[in-house]
DOTOR-916177 format. One record per residue (C-alpha): x, y, z; residue in one letter. Coordinates in steps of 0.001 Angstrom, whole numbers, always signed. Example, Ala and Ser with C-alpha at 12.3 -4.5 7.8 and 13.67 -1.06 7.14 Angstrom:
2
pt u->+12300, v->-4500, w->+7800, nufi->a
pt u->+13670, v->-1060, w->+7140, nufi->s
//
This chain:
333
pt u->-74002, v->+107482, w->-283867, nufi->m
pt u->-71207, v->+108235, w->-286340, nufi->d
pt u->-68935, v->+105578, w->-287806, nufi->k
pt u->-65949, v->+105572, w->-290172, nufi->d
pt u->-67139, v->+103926, w->-293388, nufi->i
pt u->-64591, v->+102469, w->-295805, nufi->k
pt u->-65370, v->+103061, w->-299492, nufi->i
pt u->-63821, v->+100965, w->-302257, nufi->k
pt u->-63618, v->+102231, w->-305848, nufi->i
pt u->-64168, v->+99904, w->-308795, nufi->i
pt u->-63562, v->+101173, w->-312318, nufi->k
pt u->-66260, v->+100097, w->-314793, nufi->i
pt u->-65513, v->+100353, w->-318514, nufi->t
pt u->-67559, v->+99550, w->-321620, nufi->t
pt u->-64978, v->+99227, w->-324424, nufi->p
pt u->-65802, v->+100053, w->-328049, nufi->i
pt u->-64068, v->+99805, w->-331410, nufi->e
pt u->-63912, v->+103052, w->-333414, nufi->f
pt u->-63507, v->+103205, w->-337192, nufi->n
pt u->-60859, v->+105859, w->-337803, nufi->e
pt u->-60826, v->+104878, w->-341476, nufi->s
pt u->-61603, v->+101882, w->-343649, nufi->e
pt u->-58401, v->+100106, w->-342574, nufi->r
pt u->-57773, v->+101667, w->-339182, nufi->n
pt u->-59829, v->+100598, w->-336160, nufi->i
pt u->-59014, v->+102007, w->-332702, nufi->t
pt u->-59813, v->+100080, w->-329518, nufi->h
pt u->-61193, v->+102510, w->-326905, nufi->v
pt u->-60792, v->+100649, w->-323618, nufi->g
pt u->-61482, v->+103430, w->-321095, nufi->d
pt u->-64839, v->+104466, w->-322565, nufi->f
pt u->-67827, v->+104367, w->-320188, nufi->f
pt u->-71375, v->+104122, w->-321510, nufi->d
pt u->-73681, v->+104329, w->-318494, nufi->f
pt u->-76673, v->+103149, w->-320532, nufi->n
pt u->-74848, v->+99929, w->-321340, nufi->r
pt u->-73954, v->+99091, w->-317737, nufi->f
pt u->-77374, v->+100306, w->-316607, nufi->n
pt u->-78992, v->+97869, w->-319042, nufi->y
pt u->-77132, v->+94981, w->-317365, nufi->c
pt u->-78264, v->+96080, w->-313890, nufi->i
pt u->-81890, v->+96556, w->-314969, nufi->k
pt u->-81970, v->+93075, w->-316490, nufi->e
pt u->-80882, v->+91683, w->-313109, nufi->k
pt u->-83498, v->+93803, w->-311311, nufi->m
pt u->-86272, v->+92256, w->-313442, nufi->k
pt u->-85748, v->+89009, w->-311520, nufi->l
pt u->-87392, v->+88385, w->-308152, nufi->v
pt u->-85023, v->+88756, w->-305179, nufi->e
pt u->-84482, v->+85015, w->-304730, nufi->k
pt u->-83407, v->+84674, w->-308384, nufi->e
pt u->-80899, v->+87533, w->-307941, nufi->r
pt u->-79169, v->+85603, w->-305152, nufi->l
pt u->-75687, v->+84253, w->-305911, nufi->k
pt u->-74254, v->+81680, w->-303485, nufi->t
pt u->-70617, v->+80660, w->-303048, nufi->y
pt u->-69154, v->+77685, w->-301131, nufi->k
pt u->-72669, v->+77029, w->-299695, nufi->k
pt u->-71939, v->+79561, w->-296935, nufi->t
pt u->-71810, v->+83010, w->-298593, nufi->e
pt u->-74472, v->+84759, w->-300670, nufi->s
pt u->-75376, v->+88204, w->-301938, nufi->f
pt u->-77948, v->+89914, w->-304140, nufi->y
pt u->-78835, v->+93407, w->-305304, nufi->i
pt u->-81787, v->+94652, w->-303252, nufi->e
pt u->-82473, v->+98191, w->-304512, nufi->n
pt u->-81405, v->+100279, w->-307489, nufi->y
pt u->-82242, v->+103858, w->-308510, nufi->n
pt u->-80834, v->+104949, w->-311866, nufi->e
pt u->-82523, v->+108360, w->-311486, nufi->d
pt u->-80954, v->+109368, w->-308170, nufi->f
pt u->-79559, v->+112442, w->-309966, nufi->s
pt u->-78360, v->+113514, w->-313384, nufi->q
pt u->-74813, v->+112367, w->-312607, nufi->d
pt u->-75288, v->+109475, w->-310197, nufi->f
pt u->-77161, v->+106195, w->-309751, nufi->a
pt u->-77372, v->+104446, w->-306373, nufi->v
pt u->-78419, v->+101165, w->-304833, nufi->g
pt u->-77492, v->+98478, w->-302348, nufi->n
pt u->-76609, v->+94820, w->-302075, nufi->f
pt u->-77447, v->+92437, w->-299254, nufi->i
pt u->-74616, v->+90098, w->-298244, nufi->s
pt u->-75266, v->+86965, w->-296196, nufi->l
pt u->-73212, v->+84468, w->-294169, nufi->k
pt u->-74922, v->+81125, w->-293489, nufi->h
pt u->-74483, v->+77361, w->-293557, nufi->g
pt u->-73486, v->+76827, w->-289925, nufi->f
pt u->-75318, v->+76013, w->-286722, nufi->i
pt u->-74522, v->+78679, w->-284128, nufi->s
pt u->-75818, v->+80203, w->-280905, nufi->d
pt u->-77144, v->+83700, w->-280282, nufi->n
pt u->-75688, v->+84970, w->-277012, nufi->l
pt u->-77229, v->+87773, w->-274946, nufi->n
pt u->-74099, v->+89536, w->-273639, nufi->i
pt u->-76016, v->+91368, w->-270868, nufi->t
pt u->-77431, v->+88224, w->-269280, nufi->e
pt u->-74650, v->+86096, w->-270797, nufi->f
pt u->-76902, v->+83282, w->-271894, nufi->k
pt u->-77918, v->+81683, w->-275177, nufi->v
pt u->-81228, v->+83104, w->-276426, nufi->t
pt u->-81682, v->+80898, w->-279504, nufi->r
pt u->-79852, v->+78597, w->-281872, nufi->q
pt u->-79310, v->+79562, w->-285507, nufi->n
pt u->-79827, v->+76772, w->-288024, nufi->e
pt u->-77851, v->+76282, w->-291242, nufi->e
pt u->-80458, v->+78217, w->-293245, nufi->d
pt u->-80317, v->+81225, w->-290895, nufi->d
pt u->-78050, v->+83996, w->-292157, nufi->a
pt u->-76154, v->+86974, w->-290794, nufi->i
pt u->-77182, v->+89946, w->-292951, nufi->k
pt u->-75265, v->+93037, w->-294043, nufi->n
pt u->-76345, v->+95968, w->-296212, nufi->k
pt u->-73758, v->+97229, w->-298715, nufi->v
pt u->-74617, v->+100540, w->-300382, nufi->s
pt u->-73128, v->+101775, w->-303655, nufi->f
pt u->-73027, v->+104842, w->-305887, nufi->l
pt u->-72228, v->+104912, w->-309629, nufi->i
pt u->-70738, v->+107996, w->-311271, nufi->d
pt u->-72417, v->+108123, w->-314691, nufi->k
pt u->-69553, v->+110124, w->-316215, nufi->k
pt u->-66417, v->+108422, w->-314913, nufi->s
pt u->-67767, v->+104894, w->-314574, nufi->g
pt u->-66408, v->+104692, w->-311032, nufi->y
pt u->-68417, v->+102384, w->-308793, nufi->f
pt u->-68171, v->+103470, w->-305133, nufi->y
pt u->-69114, v->+100637, w->-302802, nufi->i
pt u->-69114, v->+100367, w->-299016, nufi->v
pt u->-66631, v->+97752, w->-297801, nufi->n
pt u->-68564, v->+94581, w->-297009, nufi->d
pt u->-67862, v->+93770, w->-293360, nufi->e
pt u->-68898, v->+90153, w->-293967, nufi->l
pt u->-66282, v->+89884, w->-296750, nufi->y
pt u->-68773, v->+88241, w->-299120, nufi->v
pt u->-68822, v->+90853, w->-301901, nufi->i
pt u->-65570, v->+91199, w->-303830, nufi->s
pt u->-64540, v->+92641, w->-307185, nufi->i
pt u->-64153, v->+89096, w->-308552, nufi->e
pt u->-67764, v->+88293, w->-307689, nufi->r
pt u->-69093, v->+91633, w->-308913, nufi->l
pt u->-67211, v->+91110, w->-312174, nufi->r
pt u->-69698, v->+88408, w->-313185, nufi->n
pt u->-72779, v->+89354, w->-311191, nufi->y
pt u->-74430, v->+91492, w->-313892, nufi->f
pt u->-73584, v->+89080, w->-316720, nufi->f
pt u->-76370, v->+88703, w->-319291, nufi->i
pt u->-76643, v->+85982, w->-321919, nufi->k
pt u->-75882, v->+86518, w->-325582, nufi->k
pt u->-79439, v->+87067, w->-326945, nufi->p
pt u->-79930, v->+90010, w->-324563, nufi->k
pt u->-76375, v->+91246, w->-325120, nufi->r
pt u->-76954, v->+91271, w->-328865, nufi->m
pt u->-80132, v->+93274, w->-328389, nufi->k
pt u->-78048, v->+96130, w->-326964, nufi->y
pt u->-75087, v->+95625, w->-329313, nufi->i
pt u->-77241, v->+95736, w->-332449, nufi->n
pt u->-79028, v->+98893, w->-331291, nufi->k
pt u->-75725, v->+100580, w->-330376, nufi->f
pt u->-74085, v->+99681, w->-333688, nufi->n
pt u->-77134, v->+100965, w->-335551, nufi->e
pt u->-77050, v->+104322, w->-333715, nufi->e
pt u->-73255, v->+104731, w->-334041, nufi->n
pt u->-72162, v->+104033, w->-337651, nufi->p
pt u->-68500, v->+104916, w->-336875, nufi->k
pt u->-68210, v->+102579, w->-333872, nufi->a
pt u->-69183, v->+99085, w->-332805, nufi->f
pt u->-69141, v->+96778, w->-329787, nufi->i
pt u->-67164, v->+93564, w->-330238, nufi->d
pt u->-69830, v->+90864, w->-330025, nufi->e
pt u->-67171, v->+88195, w->-329362, nufi->n
pt u->-66650, v->+89628, w->-325875, nufi->n
pt u->-68992, v->+87700, w->-323580, nufi->n
pt u->-69611, v->+90702, w->-321291, nufi->k
pt u->-70944, v->+94190, w->-321946, nufi->l
pt u->-68770, v->+95707, w->-319208, nufi->y
pt u->-65327, v->+95263, w->-317637, nufi->m
pt u->-64296, v->+95809, w->-313999, nufi->t
pt u->-61005, v->+96535, w->-312269, nufi->e
pt u->-59887, v->+98197, w->-309055, nufi->l
pt u->-59015, v->+101848, w->-309582, nufi->l
pt u->-55241, v->+102207, w->-309418, nufi->e
pt u->-53907, v->+104402, w->-306597, nufi->p
pt u->-52040, v->+107625, w->-307234, nufi->l
pt u->-48222, v->+107494, w->-307429, nufi->p
pt u->-46600, v->+107517, w->-303978, nufi->f
pt u->-45406, v->+111140, w->-303962, nufi->l
pt u->-48750, v->+112339, w->-305318, nufi->e
pt u->-50530, v->+110480, w->-302507, nufi->k
pt u->-48243, v->+112154, w->-299973, nufi->i
pt u->-49437, v->+115549, w->-301229, nufi->s
pt u->-52967, v->+114643, w->-300076, nufi->k
pt u->-51858, v->+114500, w->-296424, nufi->l
pt u->-52570, v->+117476, w->-294205, nufi->k
pt u->-50568, v->+116242, w->-291219, nufi->t
pt u->-47825, v->+113639, w->-290698, nufi->v
pt u->-47815, v->+111353, w->-287659, nufi->k
pt u->-44882, v->+109072, w->-288484, nufi->s
pt u->-42420, v->+108039, w->-291195, nufi->i
pt u->-41101, v->+104478, w->-291270, nufi->k
pt u->-38235, v->+103279, w->-293475, nufi->i
pt u->-35973, v->+100258, w->-293684, nufi->n
pt u->-32245, v->+100857, w->-294240, nufi->p
pt u->-30899, v->+99073, w->-297316, nufi->s
pt u->-28494, v->+96136, w->-297017, nufi->k
pt u->-25713, v->+98412, w->-298333, nufi->t
pt u->-26008, v->+100698, w->-295294, nufi->i
pt u->-26259, v->+97837, w->-292799, nufi->i
pt u->-23146, v->+96130, w->-294207, nufi->d
pt u->-21115, v->+99364, w->-294436, nufi->d
pt u->-18126, v->+99007, w->-292053, nufi->e
pt u->-17357, v->+102717, w->-291735, nufi->k
pt u->-16820, v->+104112, w->-288245, nufi->d
pt u->-19924, v->+105135, w->-286283, nufi->n
pt u->-22230, v->+102951, w->-288362, nufi->n
pt u->-24835, v->+102078, w->-285770, nufi->i
pt u->-26497, v->+99550, w->-288109, nufi->f
pt u->-23268, v->+97631, w->-288792, nufi->a
pt u->-22450, v->+97624, w->-285068, nufi->d
pt u->-25937, v->+96377, w->-284229, nufi->l
pt u->-25716, v->+93657, w->-286891, nufi->k
pt u->-22360, v->+92420, w->-285573, nufi->q
pt u->-23744, v->+92101, w->-282044, nufi->n
pt u->-26910, v->+90376, w->-283232, nufi->l
pt u->-24891, v->+87907, w->-285301, nufi->d
pt u->-22498, v->+87314, w->-282402, nufi->k
pt u->-25423, v->+86401, w->-280149, nufi->n
pt u->-27100, v->+84156, w->-282751, nufi->n
pt u->-30364, v->+86084, w->-282558, nufi->v
pt u->-31535, v->+84723, w->-285919, nufi->g
pt u->-33585, v->+86507, w->-288577, nufi->e
pt u->-34765, v->+90064, w->-287922, nufi->y
pt u->-35666, v->+93249, w->-289777, nufi->q
pt u->-34222, v->+96701, w->-289122, nufi->t
pt u->-36662, v->+99620, w->-289158, nufi->e
pt u->-36301, v->+103342, w->-288551, nufi->i
pt u->-39381, v->+105205, w->-287347, nufi->k
pt u->-39607, v->+108981, w->-287037, nufi->l
pt u->-42456, v->+110225, w->-284817, nufi->t
pt u->-43640, v->+113093, w->-282598, nufi->k
pt u->-42963, v->+115876, w->-285091, nufi->f
pt u->-43255, v->+119233, w->-283343, nufi->k
pt u->-44891, v->+120635, w->-286468, nufi->n
pt u->-47244, v->+117930, w->-287733, nufi->k
pt u->-48345, v->+119845, w->-290816, nufi->k
pt u->-47093, v->+118617, w->-294191, nufi->l
pt u->-44808, v->+121562, w->-294904, nufi->t
pt u->-42806, v->+121884, w->-298123, nufi->d
pt u->-39669, v->+121040, w->-296131, nufi->e
pt u->-41167, v->+117829, w->-294734, nufi->l
pt u->-42556, v->+116883, w->-298138, nufi->k
pt u->-39091, v->+117371, w->-299690, nufi->n
pt u->-37568, v->+115198, w->-296957, nufi->f
pt u->-40085, v->+112400, w->-297628, nufi->i
pt u->-39338, v->+112691, w->-301351, nufi->e
pt u->-35612, v->+112345, w->-300591, nufi->y
pt u->-36208, v->+109182, w->-298535, nufi->l
pt u->-38446, v->+107693, w->-301237, nufi->a
pt u->-35877, v->+108262, w->-303992, nufi->k
pt u->-32744, v->+107411, w->-302000, nufi->s
pt u->-31082, v->+104043, w->-302568, nufi->k
pt u->-30051, v->+104046, w->-298910, nufi->k
pt u->-33603, v->+103268, w->-297749, nufi->y
pt u->-36575, v->+101149, w->-298837, nufi->k
pt u->-40174, v->+100259, w->-297921, nufi->d
pt u->-41147, v->+103783, w->-296881, nufi->i
pt u->-44491, v->+104169, w->-295093, nufi->a
pt u->-46009, v->+107486, w->-294007, nufi->v
pt u->-48899, v->+107824, w->-291545, nufi->e
pt u->-50969, v->+110967, w->-291227, nufi->g
pt u->-54379, v->+112545, w->-291750, nufi->n
pt u->-55965, v->+113439, w->-295088, nufi->v
pt u->-58185, v->+116446, w->-295822, nufi->s
pt u->-61319, v->+114957, w->-294258, nufi->n
pt u->-59312, v->+114336, w->-291054, nufi->n
pt u->-59136, v->+110564, w->-291481, nufi->y
pt u->-55988, v->+108611, w->-290622, nufi->p
pt u->-54178, v->+107272, w->-293681, nufi->k
pt u->-51155, v->+105027, w->-294078, nufi->k
pt u->-49396, v->+105506, w->-297409, nufi->i
pt u->-46912, v->+102991, w->-298768, nufi->t
pt u->-45218, v->+102584, w->-302128, nufi->e
pt u->-46988, v->+99283, w->-302790, nufi->d
pt u->-50577, v->+100359, w->-302029, nufi->s
pt u->-52772, v->+98543, w->-304559, nufi->t
pt u->-56199, v->+100100, w->-303982, nufi->t
pt u->-57712, v->+103579, w->-304019, nufi->r
pt u->-59905, v->+103384, w->-300909, nufi->d
pt u->-61049, v->+106202, w->-298658, nufi->f
pt u->-63114, v->+106733, w->-295508, nufi->y
pt u->-66107, v->+108938, w->-294744, nufi->v
pt u->-67566, v->+109647, w->-291325, nufi->k
pt u->-71254, v->+108809, w->-291489, nufi->n
pt u->-74253, v->+108395, w->-289234, nufi->e
pt u->-75480, v->+104791, w->-288949, nufi->v
pt u->-78918, v->+103402, w->-288135, nufi->d
pt u->-79830, v->+101075, w->-285281, nufi->i
pt u->-78508, v->+98089, w->-287282, nufi->k
pt u->-75176, v->+99795, w->-287923, nufi->g
pt u->-75856, v->+100482, w->-291620, nufi->f
pt u->-74856, v->+103917, w->-293000, nufi->p
pt u->-77666, v->+106452, w->-293494, nufi->i
pt u->-77658, v->+106443, w->-297289, nufi->e
pt u->-78618, v->+110027, w->-298077, nufi->q
pt u->-75710, v->+111318, w->-295985, nufi->q
pt u->-73394, v->+108604, w->-297318, nufi->l
pt u->-74039, v->+109514, w->-300950, nufi->f
pt u->-73545, v->+113222, w->-300202, nufi->q
pt u->-70229, v->+112451, w->-298481, nufi->n
pt u->-68997, v->+110402, w->-301445, nufi->i
pt u->-70001, v->+113147, w->-303885, nufi->q
pt u->-68052, v->+115687, w->-301806, nufi->s
pt u->-64916, v->+113528, w->-302067, nufi->i
pt u->-65392, v->+113221, w->-305840, nufi->i
pt u->-65633, v->+117005, w->-306211, nufi->e
pt u->-62365, v->+117481, w->-304271, nufi->e
pt u->-60271, v->+114837, w->-306085, nufi->e
pt u->-58958, v->+115440, w->-309609, nufi->n
pt u->-58402, v->+111710, w->-310115, nufi->q
pt u->-62080, v->+111016, w->-309376, nufi->l
pt u->-63807, v->+114032, w->-310909, nufi->n
pt u->-63340, v->+113004, w->-314546, nufi->i
pt u->-65469, v->+112220, w->-317604, nufi->d
pt u->-64903, v->+108924, w->-319457, nufi->n
pt u->-68290, v->+109044, w->-321192, nufi->s
pt u->-67347, v->+111231, w->-324179, nufi->q
pt u->-65590, v->+109962, w->-327304, nufi->y
pt u->-65913, v->+111383, w->-330803, nufi->r
pt u->-69700, v->+111853, w->-330636, nufi->g
pt u->-70437, v->+108266, w->-329578, nufi->i
pt u->-73757, v->+107917, w->-327758, nufi->k
pt u->-75267, v->+105176, w->-325658, nufi->g
pt u->-78713, v->+103789, w->-326341, nufi->v
pt u->-81616, v->+103195, w->-323989, nufi->e
pt u->-83558, v->+99964, w->-324035, nufi->l
//
């Protein structure tokens, strides 16, 4: 069975300081040293599974189950297990509609969350956790290692790179943030078809008392009838030609830039034929892949990783190299 799988993108960076000259030090924040992040993951993998487990609010836990740094020359892969627990609940057989067993507080609902790391860009592609246990805030600290082990890597790196150094005052070897989405009009260019365009008229248009102003007329009648608070929306749908033509793209650009309208939202399909809603305030750079799932509903990983790699190859924003800077090299421990 196929299923639409949501993929989130987390940007991993491993900042360095570069000695331009004796008095000039440049902070390189976007640099990605896979060996450095890999070192943090491998230190976690040295622990037994139970010691890798992180628990929050006594009801949510997760741990890294598998990791393969040698999946390919350009990618590493692995998976987390997320768990919901801490409550007594019943298992219900929906065919016979009867309780089959009772779950105790220590029994957990389990989800598998696969991930892929691009060794060049530092982008961490992770399946959306349907239990909502794994978040960027929790991943931000999950691979934390204590100072003695951090210094082991820092000292080796500084020794191998005389023109650069890692700031040992930073208590983490890596930084995480959500990858910023493309600008609105650039995101629109990724659409292949357009299903609908929604906009809100500005207050200036609604209050305009010129003749034939349908919004002003509507407002007067609503106010007269004491309807209360409301929001006016315009929605354009059922385009005869659904393709994103240059003419339609120019029209969307006009709406986005016009002071007459606000809060534009465009629905359509992207290149892999997935529905996408694009707004000006989108804060994440997520995407979907259609993937076969196993009997438990987990994505078949080999196909999943191939699908993600195909998206990376197609997208200029994703297919980048943050691992090169002035001859700096990572070290293996």
